[in-house]
N, C-alpha and C positions, 0 to 999 in steps of 0.2 A: 564732562563722564564718567563717573567711575568704570576702572575696569571691573571687568565681570568674568571668573573663573567660568571653567566648561562645569564643573559641577553647577554652581551656580543659573549658568542658562539652560541645563539639563532640570535643575529643579522649577525655573520661571515657565519653558516652554511644557513642565510636566501638569501643570496648572488648567491649561488649554488644551493638550492633547491629554490624558491619562492615558495612561498607558498600563494594562491591570491582568491580571492573570487569567486565563481562561477559564482556571477551575477554580481555584476559590474568591477570584476578586482583588484578591492583595497587590498594593503597589509596589510592594517589597521585591523589585524583580528589574532586572536588565533592561531597557529599551530594545534589544537584539533577541530576548527571551518569551515564548509563548506561555510557558509554564512557569510557575516559582519552582524555589528547591524541592519543597515540600511537597508538591504536589506532582511532582515526576517520581521523585521516591515510593510515593503511593499506588502507581502504574504500575497493574499485576504483570511483573515482567512472568514470561513464561524458560525463557533461554533453551528453547526448542532450538534457534537459528545455531548453536555452538554443538548441539548435544543429536548424535544421531539414534534413528530409530526412536524418535518420541512419535508424538499419537499425530501429528501431520503426515509424515511419512508413515505411519501404518494405516490413517484415513484411504492411502490410497494404493495398499498393496491389494495387486490384482485386478488395478482398474488403471493403472499408467505406468511405465517404467523409469522412475524418477532417479536420477541420481542425488539429490540432496529435496530438503522440502524442511518447511519450519514456520513458524508466527510467533510476531515479536511478544504478542500480548495476549491475556484471556478477556476476553467479553464476556460483561454481565448485564444481566438488564439494571438500569439507575444507576450506571456507574458513573466516572469519570470518563472511561474510556468510548464508553457508550454517546454522550452527552457531544464528543472530540469528534464522534461518526456521522452526528446530525449535525452538527455545524458546519461540516467538512460536504457532507449527502446533500442537505435541503437548505443550510441557508446561508450558501455561498460565500463559505471560510475557507477561502484557500491556506491561508497558513496553517490550519489543522493539517490538511494535506502534507504540505511543505513538512512541518514537526514531526509527524509520526515516520515521515522519511528520512528526517535524520536520527530517527532512535533506529529504527530500522539497519540503517548506513552504518551506525557505528557498532551493531550487534554482526556485520557482515566482512567489516574491517578489522573485527579481532580475533576472527574465526577462519581454521585454512578451511575450511568444509568447502567456502564456493568462493576459493579461489581461479577455477580455471573455467568462470562462465567468463564469455564472449560479448555479451550482451543480454542487455534489459526489454521487457517486453511487458508496458503495460495492461492490464486483459481490457479490449476492446471494450468499449458500449456503442450499441444502435447511432447510428450520426441521427436520427429523430433524437432518441433521450440527449445526447451529447449535445443540440442544440437546443430543447428546453433547461437542460440545466444549466449552458454556457462553458462545460471543459468536461473531460473526465478524470474522475478522481484519482481512478490508480497511476494515470498521468504525473499529476502532481506527487503523488508518493513517491514517482521513480524520479525526478526530478530532486527530491528534498535527500533520495537514496544517495543520488551522485553529486551532492554539495557534498557528503562524507567519504564514499566509496566510486571511485571513480569509475563506472563502465559507460560505454554509448547506449543509450536508449533508441529502439527502431519501433515506430509508430505504424511504417505503412508495409509493413508486409505481412499482417492480419489485421481482417475486417471482421465486423461483426454484423452480417447483412439479415439477418431477421429482428424485427422486436418482441420483443418478450416482456409481458406484462410482469411482475414483482413477483419474488417465490419463496418470498417471507412464510405465506403460509401452506405451503404445498409442501408435502411428504417428499420421502428421498427416490421414488420412482417416478413421481410427478412429475418433479425438477428435470433428472435425466430425461426424460420423455420428450419435457417442455424445451428441450436445448438443443433437442437433434435439429443437424444441418444450419444452425444457427451463427459457427465462424466458419471464414474460410482464409487461406492462406492466399493473399494478391500477387507473394512475390517469392516465389522459393528462394531466389537466387539471393537473395538477402541472410537466409535461414541457414544454405546448403554449410553442411560439417560444420558448425557450430552451437555450443552447448550454451544452452538460453534460459533466462532467469524470467516465468510466466510471474507477474506482480498483480493482486486485490487488498483489497482493502480488507476483508473478512472471508473467513472461508468457516459454512456451519457443513452442509453435505459435501458440498467438491464437486458439486453435479458438472455446476461452470465453466471450472478451471477443469475438469476432465473434457468436458467439449472440445474446450480452447486449445488443449494439450494434445487430445487426441491428431486433429488436422495439422498441428507445428509437428508432431510426431511422424507423418507421413512424406516430410522434407528429408531425400539423401542424406545421411549422414547428421542428422541434428540429434544432439541431446535434452535433455529438459530437466530443470530444476521448481519449484515453487517454493515464493514467499508471500506472507500475507501480513499484514497489520495486527490483526485480528484472528483470535479463534473461538468461537463459540463453544462452550462447555455442551 
Protein backbone atom coordinates (compact mmCIF):
# COMPACT_ATOMS: atom_id res chain seq x y z
CA UNK A 1 0.00 0.00 0.00
CA UNK A 2 1.53 3.34 -1.01
CA UNK A 3 2.32 5.81 1.71
CA UNK A 4 -0.30 8.55 2.09
CA UNK A 5 0.73 11.98 3.29
CA UNK A 6 -1.23 13.80 5.99
CA UNK A 7 -2.52 16.14 3.31
CA UNK A 8 -3.74 13.22 1.17
CA UNK A 9 -5.51 11.61 4.11
CA UNK A 10 -7.19 14.92 4.92
CA UNK A 11 -8.37 15.26 1.30
CA UNK A 12 -9.65 11.66 1.31
CA UNK A 13 -11.63 12.16 4.54
CA UNK A 14 -13.04 15.42 3.23
CA UNK A 15 -14.79 13.48 0.44
CA UNK A 16 -16.85 11.57 3.01
CA UNK A 17 -16.95 14.08 5.87
CA UNK A 18 -17.02 17.52 4.22
CA UNK A 19 -16.20 20.49 6.39
CA UNK A 20 -17.72 23.71 5.12
CA UNK A 21 -17.82 27.31 6.27
CA UNK A 22 -20.99 27.92 8.26
CA UNK A 23 -21.31 31.32 6.60
CA UNK A 24 -20.81 30.84 2.86
CA UNK A 25 -20.47 27.09 2.49
CA UNK A 26 -16.91 27.25 1.17
CA UNK A 27 -14.75 24.20 1.83
CA UNK A 28 -11.57 26.26 1.74
CA UNK A 29 -10.94 26.39 5.47
CA UNK A 30 -9.05 24.45 8.10
CA UNK A 31 -10.71 21.53 9.82
CA UNK A 32 -10.68 23.34 13.17
CA UNK A 33 -12.24 26.54 11.78
CA UNK A 34 -15.95 27.36 11.89
CA UNK A 35 -15.96 30.23 9.39
CA UNK A 36 -13.66 30.91 6.47
CA UNK A 37 -11.32 33.90 6.58
CA UNK A 38 -13.56 35.91 4.28
CA UNK A 39 -16.65 35.46 6.47
CA UNK A 40 -14.72 36.27 9.65
CA UNK A 41 -13.46 39.44 7.98
CA UNK A 42 -17.04 40.50 7.20
CA UNK A 43 -18.39 40.06 10.73
CA UNK A 44 -19.48 43.53 11.95
CA UNK A 45 -17.08 44.16 14.84
CA UNK A 46 -17.98 46.94 17.27
CA UNK A 47 -14.62 47.40 19.05
CA UNK A 48 -16.69 48.18 22.18
CA UNK A 49 -14.72 45.72 24.31
CA UNK A 50 -11.54 47.75 23.82
CA UNK A 51 -13.14 51.19 24.19
CA UNK A 52 -14.73 52.87 27.20
CA UNK A 53 -17.87 55.05 26.99
CA UNK A 54 -19.26 52.78 24.28
CA UNK A 55 -23.02 52.37 23.62
CA UNK A 56 -23.30 49.31 25.91
CA UNK A 57 -21.94 51.26 28.86
CA UNK A 58 -24.23 54.17 28.04
CA UNK A 59 -27.21 51.79 27.85
CA UNK A 60 -26.72 50.88 31.52
CA UNK A 61 -26.00 54.39 32.84
CA UNK A 62 -28.26 54.99 35.85
CA UNK A 63 -29.41 51.36 35.79
CA UNK A 64 -26.39 49.32 36.92
CA UNK A 65 -23.07 50.53 38.36
CA UNK A 66 -20.80 48.67 35.93
CA UNK A 67 -17.02 48.64 35.87
CA UNK A 68 -16.78 47.84 32.15
CA UNK A 69 -19.16 46.72 29.41
CA UNK A 70 -19.06 45.83 25.74
CA UNK A 71 -20.27 43.67 22.88
CA UNK A 72 -18.24 42.00 20.17
CA UNK A 73 -20.48 42.43 17.11
CA UNK A 74 -23.41 44.43 15.79
CA UNK A 75 -26.60 42.44 15.26
CA UNK A 76 -28.70 43.15 12.18
CA UNK A 77 -31.48 41.12 10.57
CA UNK A 78 -30.74 38.85 7.62
CA UNK A 79 -27.04 38.93 8.48
CA UNK A 80 -24.39 36.28 9.01
CA UNK A 81 -24.41 37.06 12.72
CA UNK A 82 -28.16 36.47 12.93
CA UNK A 83 -27.61 33.14 11.17
CA UNK A 84 -24.97 32.15 13.73
CA UNK A 85 -27.23 33.07 16.65
CA UNK A 86 -30.16 31.13 15.17
CA UNK A 87 -27.85 28.16 14.73
CA UNK A 88 -26.77 28.50 18.35
CA UNK A 89 -30.15 29.03 19.99
CA UNK A 90 -32.54 27.01 17.85
CA UNK A 91 -30.54 24.56 15.70
CA UNK A 92 -28.41 22.91 18.43
CA UNK A 93 -25.22 24.09 16.71
CA UNK A 94 -23.02 24.34 19.78
CA UNK A 95 -19.93 25.16 17.76
CA UNK A 96 -21.53 28.53 16.91
CA UNK A 97 -21.40 29.36 20.63
CA UNK A 98 -17.80 28.23 21.03
CA UNK A 99 -16.82 30.25 17.95
CA UNK A 100 -18.49 33.46 19.18
CA UNK A 101 -16.87 32.93 22.57
CA UNK A 102 -13.42 32.56 21.05
CA UNK A 103 -13.89 35.79 19.12
CA UNK A 104 -14.87 37.52 22.37
CA UNK A 105 -11.90 35.90 24.11
CA UNK A 106 -9.46 37.38 21.59
CA UNK A 107 -10.96 40.84 22.16
CA UNK A 108 -10.83 40.47 25.95
CA UNK A 109 -7.26 39.20 25.84
CA UNK A 110 -5.90 42.19 23.97
CA UNK A 111 -7.46 44.92 26.14
CA UNK A 112 -6.53 46.05 29.63
CA UNK A 113 -10.09 47.03 30.50
CA UNK A 114 -11.27 43.64 31.81
CA UNK A 115 -8.06 42.28 33.31
CA UNK A 116 -9.27 42.58 36.92
CA UNK A 117 -12.19 40.20 36.32
CA UNK A 118 -12.12 37.29 38.79
CA UNK A 119 -14.77 35.03 37.27
CA UNK A 120 -17.21 34.69 34.39
CA UNK A 121 -20.92 33.96 34.88
CA UNK A 122 -23.13 32.97 31.93
CA UNK A 123 -26.58 34.53 32.10
CA UNK A 124 -28.67 31.68 33.58
CA UNK A 125 -31.51 30.02 31.72
CA UNK A 126 -34.56 28.74 33.52
CA UNK A 127 -34.09 24.97 34.05
CA UNK A 128 -37.23 24.26 32.01
CA UNK A 129 -35.94 26.18 29.01
CA UNK A 130 -32.43 24.76 29.37
CA UNK A 131 -33.88 21.25 29.42
CA UNK A 132 -35.87 22.00 26.27
CA UNK A 133 -32.80 23.37 24.47
CA UNK A 134 -30.35 20.92 25.96
CA UNK A 135 -27.82 23.58 26.98
CA UNK A 136 -27.40 27.22 27.98
CA UNK A 137 -26.06 29.13 24.98
CA UNK A 138 -24.37 31.70 27.24
CA UNK A 139 -22.44 28.90 28.93
CA UNK A 140 -21.17 27.67 25.55
CA UNK A 141 -20.01 31.20 24.78
CA UNK A 142 -18.21 31.31 28.14
CA UNK A 143 -16.42 28.06 27.34
CA UNK A 144 -15.28 29.53 24.05
CA UNK A 145 -14.04 32.66 25.81
CA UNK A 146 -11.95 30.67 28.27
CA UNK A 147 -10.23 28.76 25.47
CA UNK A 148 -8.49 32.06 24.73
CA UNK A 149 -8.85 34.20 27.88
CA UNK A 150 -8.37 32.16 31.01
CA UNK A 151 -10.91 32.88 33.75
CA UNK A 152 -12.97 30.48 35.88
CA UNK A 153 -16.62 29.99 34.89
CA UNK A 154 -19.12 29.96 37.76
CA UNK A 155 -22.51 28.39 37.03
CA UNK A 156 -23.76 27.53 40.55
CA UNK A 157 -23.97 30.91 42.25
CA UNK A 158 -26.92 32.46 40.37
CA UNK A 159 -30.14 30.78 39.23
CA UNK A 160 -33.06 31.79 37.09
CA UNK A 161 -35.97 30.80 39.28
CA UNK A 162 -38.92 31.90 37.13
CA UNK A 163 -39.79 30.85 33.58
CA UNK A 164 -40.33 33.80 31.23
CA UNK A 165 -41.69 33.78 27.71
CA UNK A 166 -39.71 35.26 24.83
CA UNK A 167 -39.36 39.02 25.15
CA UNK A 168 -38.60 39.66 21.47
CA UNK A 169 -41.81 41.58 20.81
CA UNK A 170 -42.07 43.41 24.14
CA UNK A 171 -41.12 47.02 24.75
CA UNK A 172 -38.51 48.10 27.29
CA UNK A 173 -40.95 48.69 30.18
CA UNK A 174 -42.68 45.36 29.62
CA UNK A 175 -39.34 43.56 29.45
CA UNK A 176 -38.21 45.01 32.77
CA UNK A 177 -41.53 44.22 34.49
CA UNK A 178 -41.34 40.70 33.10
CA UNK A 179 -37.89 40.19 34.68
CA UNK A 180 -38.76 41.20 38.26
CA UNK A 181 -37.91 38.42 40.70
CA UNK A 182 -36.57 36.14 37.97
CA UNK A 183 -33.02 35.71 39.31
CA UNK A 184 -31.68 34.62 42.67
CA UNK A 185 -28.20 34.28 44.17
CA UNK A 186 -28.01 30.74 45.54
CA UNK A 187 -24.53 30.87 47.10
CA UNK A 188 -23.33 34.40 47.96
CA UNK A 189 -20.02 33.03 49.29
CA UNK A 190 -18.94 32.22 45.74
CA UNK A 191 -19.37 35.86 44.72
CA UNK A 192 -18.24 37.87 47.75
CA UNK A 193 -15.53 40.45 46.97
CA UNK A 194 -15.30 39.30 43.36
CA UNK A 195 -15.25 41.25 40.09
CA UNK A 196 -17.75 39.33 37.98
CA UNK A 197 -18.11 39.36 34.21
CA UNK A 198 -21.70 38.53 33.19
CA UNK A 199 -22.00 37.05 29.68
CA UNK A 200 -24.98 36.90 27.31
CA UNK A 201 -25.52 36.28 23.61
CA UNK A 202 -27.41 39.45 22.57
CA UNK A 203 -28.12 42.79 24.25
CA UNK A 204 -31.25 44.60 23.10
CA UNK A 205 -32.76 46.67 25.92
CA UNK A 206 -30.52 45.14 28.60
CA UNK A 207 -33.49 44.35 30.86
CA UNK A 208 -32.51 40.72 31.47
CA UNK A 209 -28.89 41.56 32.25
CA UNK A 210 -30.01 44.43 34.47
CA UNK A 211 -32.25 42.10 36.49
CA UNK A 212 -29.51 39.49 36.89
CA UNK A 213 -26.78 42.04 37.56
CA UNK A 214 -28.87 43.71 40.24
CA UNK A 215 -29.11 40.57 42.38
CA UNK A 216 -25.38 39.88 41.91
CA UNK A 217 -24.53 43.37 43.17
CA UNK A 218 -26.53 42.73 46.35
CA UNK A 219 -23.74 40.39 47.45
CA UNK A 220 -21.20 42.26 49.64
CA UNK A 221 -18.04 43.38 47.88
CA UNK A 222 -19.08 42.41 44.36
CA UNK A 223 -18.37 44.49 41.28
CA UNK A 224 -19.82 43.82 37.85
CA UNK A 225 -18.93 44.03 34.17
CA UNK A 226 -20.98 42.86 31.19
CA UNK A 227 -20.07 41.57 27.74
CA UNK A 228 -22.29 40.08 25.03
CA UNK A 229 -21.59 38.51 21.68
CA UNK A 230 -23.90 40.94 19.89
CA UNK A 231 -25.62 44.30 20.28
CA UNK A 232 -28.87 45.07 18.51
CA UNK A 233 -28.86 48.44 16.78
